[in-house]
C-alpha positions as CSV (number, residue, x, y, z in Angstrom):
1,M,-142.3,29.8,123.3
2,K,-138.5,29.6,123.4
3,F,-136.3,31.1,120.7
4,G,-133.1,29.7,119.3
5,F,-130.6,31.5,117.1
6,K,-129.0,29.2,114.4
7,L,-125.5,30.6,114.1
8,S,-124.2,29.9,110.6
9,I,-120.7,28.6,111.0
10,H,-120.8,27.5,107.4
11,G,-121.3,29.4,104.1
12,Q,-119.3,32.4,105.2
13,A,-117.2,34.6,103.0
14,P,-113.5,33.7,102.9
15,G,-111.6,35.5,105.6
16,T,-114.6,36.1,107.9
17,P,-113.2,36.4,111.4
18,F,-114.5,33.9,113.8
19,R,-114.8,36.7,116.3
20,D,-117.6,38.1,114.2
21,L,-119.6,34.9,114.6
22,I,-119.0,34.8,118.3
23,D,-120.3,38.4,118.4
24,L,-123.5,37.2,116.8
25,A,-123.9,34.6,119.5
26,V,-123.4,37.1,122.3
27,R,-125.7,39.6,120.5
28,S,-128.5,37.0,120.3
29,E,-128.1,36.2,124.0
30,G,-128.4,39.9,124.8
31,A,-131.5,40.2,122.6
32,G,-133.4,37.6,124.6
33,F,-132.8,34.4,122.6
34,D,-132.9,31.2,124.7
35,G,-130.4,29.2,122.7
36,V,-127.6,29.3,120.1
37,Y,-127.1,26.3,117.9
38,V,-124.7,25.5,115.0
39,V,-124.9,23.2,112.0
40,D,-122.8,20.0,112.0
41,H,-121.9,19.2,108.4
42,L,-118.7,18.3,106.6
43,L,-120.0,19.7,103.4
44,L,-123.2,20.3,101.4
45,P,-123.7,20.2,97.6
46,G,-122.7,23.6,96.1
47,S,-126.1,23.8,94.4
48,R,-127.8,23.7,97.8
49,L,-125.3,26.0,99.6
50,E,-125.6,28.7,97.0
51,G,-129.3,29.0,97.8
52,Y,-128.4,30.5,101.2
53,T,-125.2,32.5,100.7
54,N,-123.3,34.7,98.2
55,A,-120.0,33.2,99.4
56,P,-118.2,31.1,96.7
57,S,-119.7,27.7,96.4
58,D,-116.5,26.2,94.8
59,K,-114.7,26.8,98.1
60,P,-117.4,26.1,100.7
61,S,-116.6,27.1,104.2
62,F,-117.6,24.6,107.0
63,L,-116.2,25.2,110.5
64,D,-116.3,22.3,113.0
65,A,-119.4,22.4,115.1
66,W,-118.0,21.1,118.4
67,T,-114.9,23.3,118.7
68,S,-117.1,26.2,117.7
69,L,-119.5,25.3,120.5
70,A,-116.7,25.3,123.0
71,A,-115.9,28.8,122.0
72,I,-119.5,29.9,122.2
73,A,-119.9,28.3,125.6
74,Q,-117.0,30.4,126.9
75,A,-118.3,33.6,125.4
76,T,-121.9,33.3,126.6
77,S,-123.5,32.8,130.0
78,T,-127.3,32.1,129.8
79,V,-128.2,30.6,126.4
80,R,-128.4,26.8,125.8
81,I,-125.9,25.7,123.2
82,G,-125.5,22.7,121.0
83,P,-125.5,21.3,117.5
84,Q,-128.5,21.4,115.3
85,V,-128.0,18.6,114.5
86,T,-125.0,16.2,114.8
87,P,-125.4,13.1,112.5
88,I,-124.5,10.0,114.4
89,G,-123.6,8.2,111.1
90,L,-120.6,10.6,110.8
91,R,-119.9,11.1,114.5
92,H,-119.3,8.0,116.6
93,P,-121.5,8.3,119.7
94,V,-118.6,7.8,122.1
95,F,-117.0,11.0,120.8
96,V,-120.4,12.8,120.8
97,A,-120.8,11.8,124.5
98,K,-117.3,13.1,125.3
99,W,-117.6,16.3,123.3
100,A,-121.1,17.0,124.7
101,A,-120.0,16.4,128.3
102,T,-117.1,18.7,127.9
103,V,-119.2,21.5,126.4
104,D,-121.6,21.0,129.3
105,Q,-118.7,21.4,131.7
106,I,-117.4,24.5,129.9
107,S,-120.9,26.1,129.8
108,E,-121.7,25.1,133.4
109,G,-124.7,23.0,132.4
110,R,-126.1,24.7,129.2
111,L,-125.7,21.9,126.7
112,L,-128.7,20.8,124.5
113,L,-127.7,17.8,122.4
114,Q,-129.6,17.6,119.1
115,I,-128.6,14.6,117.0
116,G,-129.9,12.9,113.9
117,A,-129.5,9.9,111.6
118,G,-127.9,11.9,108.9
119,H,-129.5,12.6,105.5
120,Q,-126.9,14.2,103.2
121,K,-125.6,11.2,101.1
122,V,-122.9,13.4,99.5
123,E,-121.2,13.8,102.9
124,Y,-120.9,10.1,103.4
125,D,-119.8,9.3,99.9
126,S,-117.3,12.1,99.7
127,Y,-115.5,11.0,102.9
128,G,-115.9,7.3,102.4
129,F,-118.5,6.6,105.1
130,E,-121.1,3.9,104.6
131,Y,-124.5,5.3,103.8
132,P,-127.1,2.6,104.8
133,N,-130.9,2.9,104.2
134,L,-133.0,5.1,106.5
135,A,-134.2,2.2,108.7
136,Q,-130.6,1.2,109.4
137,R,-129.5,4.8,110.0
138,V,-132.3,5.2,112.5
139,E,-131.3,2.0,114.2
140,R,-127.7,3.3,114.5
141,L,-129.2,6.5,116.0
142,R,-131.1,4.4,118.5
143,E,-128.0,2.6,119.6
144,G,-126.1,5.8,119.7
145,I,-128.6,7.3,122.1
146,L,-128.2,4.3,124.4
147,V,-124.4,4.5,124.2
148,I,-124.4,8.2,125.1
149,R,-126.8,7.7,128.0
150,E,-124.8,4.8,129.3
151,L,-121.6,6.9,129.3
152,W,-123.3,9.9,130.9
153,E,-125.3,8.0,133.5
154,S,-123.2,5.0,134.6
155,E,-122.0,5.3,138.2
156,S,-118.8,3.3,137.7
157,V,-118.0,1.9,134.4
158,A,-120.1,1.9,131.2
159,S,-120.9,-1.2,129.2
160,F,-123.0,-1.8,126.1
161,Q,-123.3,-4.5,123.5
162,G,-125.2,-3.6,120.4
163,E,-125.2,-4.5,116.7
164,H,-123.2,-1.4,115.8
165,Y,-121.5,-0.1,119.0
166,V,-119.8,-1.8,121.9
167,L,-118.6,-0.4,125.3
168,K,-116.4,-2.6,127.6
169,D,-116.1,-1.4,131.2
170,V,-115.4,2.2,130.3
171,P,-114.8,4.7,133.1
172,F,-116.3,7.9,131.7
173,F,-115.5,11.1,133.7
174,P,-116.2,13.8,134.2
175,K,-119.9,13.5,133.7
176,P,-122.0,16.4,132.3
177,V,-122.9,19.1,134.8
178,Q,-126.6,18.5,134.2
179,K,-127.9,15.3,135.8
180,R,-129.7,14.3,132.6
181,P,-128.9,16.5,129.6
182,E,-131.8,16.5,127.1
183,I,-131.4,14.8,123.7
184,W,-133.6,16.1,120.9
185,L,-133.8,14.3,117.5
186,G,-133.8,16.0,114.1
187,G,-135.4,14.5,111.0
188,G,-138.9,14.5,109.7
189,S,-139.6,10.8,109.2
190,A,-142.1,8.7,111.1
191,R,-139.3,6.4,112.2
192,V,-137.5,9.3,113.9
193,R,-140.7,10.5,115.7
194,S,-141.2,6.9,117.0
195,L,-137.6,7.0,118.3
196,V,-138.3,10.4,120.0
197,A,-141.3,8.8,121.7
198,E,-139.2,5.8,122.8
199,L,-135.9,7.4,124.0
200,A,-135.5,11.1,123.4
201,D,-136.7,14.4,125.0
202,G,-137.7,16.5,122.0
203,W,-138.3,16.6,118.2
204,T,-136.6,19.3,116.2
205,P,-137.2,18.9,112.4
206,A,-135.8,21.4,109.9
207,A,-138.9,22.9,108.3
208,P,-137.5,23.5,104.8
209,Q,-136.6,19.8,104.3
210,G,-139.0,17.4,102.5
211,D,-142.4,18.7,101.6
212,G,-142.3,21.4,104.2
213,L,-143.8,21.7,107.7
214,T,-147.0,23.6,107.8
215,P,-148.8,24.2,111.1
216,E,-151.3,21.5,110.2
217,T,-148.7,18.9,109.4
218,F,-146.7,19.8,112.5
219,A,-149.7,19.4,114.7
220,A,-150.5,16.1,113.2
221,A,-146.9,14.8,113.5
222,M,-146.7,15.9,117.2
223,A,-150.0,14.2,117.9
224,D,-148.7,11.0,116.3
225,L,-145.5,11.3,118.3
226,R,-147.1,11.9,121.7
227,G,-149.6,9.1,121.0
228,Q,-146.6,6.8,121.1
229,V,-145.2,8.0,124.4
230,T,-145.5,5.4,127.2
231,D,-143.3,6.8,130.0
232,G,-145.3,9.9,130.8
233,R,-142.4,12.3,130.1
234,H,-143.0,15.5,128.1
235,R,-141.4,15.7,124.6
236,T,-140.5,19.2,123.5
237,A,-142.0,20.3,120.2
238,A,-139.3,22.3,118.3
239,A,-138.5,23.2,114.7
240,L,-136.0,25.2,112.6
241,F,-137.0,27.8,110.1
242,Y,-135.1,30.1,107.7
243,A,-136.2,33.7,108.3
244,I,-136.0,37.1,106.6
245,V,-137.3,39.7,109.0
246,T,-137.6,43.2,107.5
247,D,-140.1,45.9,106.5
248,D,-138.3,46.3,103.2
249,P,-140.0,44.3,100.4
250,D,-136.8,44.6,98.2
251,E,-134.7,42.9,100.9
252,I,-137.3,40.1,101.2
253,E,-137.2,39.6,97.4
254,R,-133.4,39.6,97.3
255,G,-133.4,36.8,99.9
256,L,-136.1,34.8,98.1
257,G,-134.1,35.3,94.9
258,M,-131.2,33.6,96.5
259,L,-133.4,30.7,97.6
260,R,-134.6,30.4,94.0
261,R,-131.1,29.5,92.9
262,R,-132.0,26.0,94.1
263,E,-133.6,24.1,91.2
264,D,-136.4,22.6,93.4
265,W,-137.4,26.1,94.6
266,A,-136.9,28.1,91.3
267,G,-140.5,28.9,90.6
268,Y,-141.8,29.7,94.1
269,D,-143.2,33.1,95.0
270,V,-143.3,34.4,98.6
271,D,-146.6,32.7,99.4
272,E,-145.4,29.4,98.2
273,F,-142.2,29.7,100.2
274,R,-144.3,30.4,103.3
275,R,-146.9,27.7,102.5
276,R,-144.1,25.1,102.3
277,A,-142.5,26.5,105.5
278,I,-139.2,27.1,103.7
279,V,-138.8,30.6,105.0
280,L,-140.7,33.0,107.4
281,A,-140.4,36.3,105.5
282,G,-141.9,39.6,106.4
283,S,-142.1,42.4,108.9
284,A,-141.8,41.7,112.6
285,N,-145.6,41.8,113.0
286,Q,-146.0,39.2,110.2
287,I,-143.4,37.0,111.8
288,V,-145.3,37.2,115.1
289,D,-148.4,36.1,113.3
290,Y,-146.7,33.2,111.5
291,I,-145.1,31.9,114.7
292,K,-148.4,32.2,116.6
293,E,-149.9,29.8,114.0
294,Y,-147.2,27.3,114.9
295,E,-147.7,28.0,118.6
296,A,-151.3,27.1,118.2
297,A,-150.2,23.9,116.5
298,G,-148.1,23.0,119.6
299,L,-144.7,24.4,118.7
300,E,-142.7,25.2,121.9
301,H,-139.3,26.1,120.6
302,I,-138.4,27.8,117.4
303,S,-134.9,28.2,115.9
304,L,-134.3,30.9,113.3
305,A,-131.5,31.0,110.7
306,F,-131.4,34.4,109.1
307,L,-130.8,34.8,105.3
308,P,-128.5,35.4,103.6
309,I,-126.3,33.5,106.0
310,D,-123.1,35.4,104.9
311,D,-124.6,38.8,105.4
312,L,-123.6,39.4,109.0
313,E,-124.8,43.0,109.1
314,A,-128.3,41.9,108.1
315,T,-128.2,39.1,110.6
316,R,-127.3,41.6,113.3
317,R,-130.3,43.7,112.3
318,M,-132.7,40.8,112.3
319,I,-131.4,39.6,115.7
320,D,-132.2,43.0,117.1
321,V,-135.6,43.2,115.5
322,V,-136.6,39.8,116.7
323,G,-135.4,40.6,120.2
324,R,-137.2,43.9,120.3
325,D,-140.4,43.3,118.3
326,V,-141.0,39.5,118.2
327,I,-139.9,37.7,121.3
328,P,-141.8,40.0,123.7
329,H,-145.1,38.8,122.2
330,F,-144.4,35.3,123.5
331,S,-143.0,36.0,127.0
């Protein structure tokens, strides 16, 4: 089991120094986490964001993912880094390929590219981007992967002719440090899983999305995915969870109370939050037990986003607790 730390570069209080966020990345590396990942959004609905943060929802904070990753790459030395996830519908794949190759150069080969089809319609509508149906978004994602691979792996010039993207004899240098950087796909749909089986290297859904991701549903989805693989390559089974790691029941309840600000989660108690895999909440020993259920279901890489995302002191504590009392159970 590998552990990723989801660094919240969004939803922070006004005036939060970027240095404080970098310190969290460095702290997680020292605690034994294997990866540091950041969200790539232009915005989220205020009603959704206020379920994770006490920062003002009328002036939501969203730092850019890729420039943040460059800074994280420079400040760390061992963790894999990347977006979780970059939406191809809002990020043209030629730019993703260039940004990712640059971050791989800065980090000396630690990039993990996690991309998706994009699912927040409000982002597209707010900035004037077209928001096609899921099938069309996944097809654009498919072409985007092919474009990125062509740019990374072509020995001379890169060319591609698709329905959505075109490359015409492009010299793309420097290449990534890694010979073949991995590409994982986010999103919970069957279409995305089929695309993972066809072209990608791993599946990394966000557990709180949709109807949740229980160990049983995760195992069934991975069995479906791996049953479609025809090239013999392993596909990494990963997932992102929100987490509240503490022995203090009042702190857990405060975190859950924040999540209940979302209308769709308003009536949930701690058991319902856990049953729907929205948040892993409890003591370090309870978190170990929860993760072992997913490990038995085939999970190989877990990312944790600590709540509330704007409480940096609580995040520091939880990083330390997970590093000391959770990760050693999976080494």
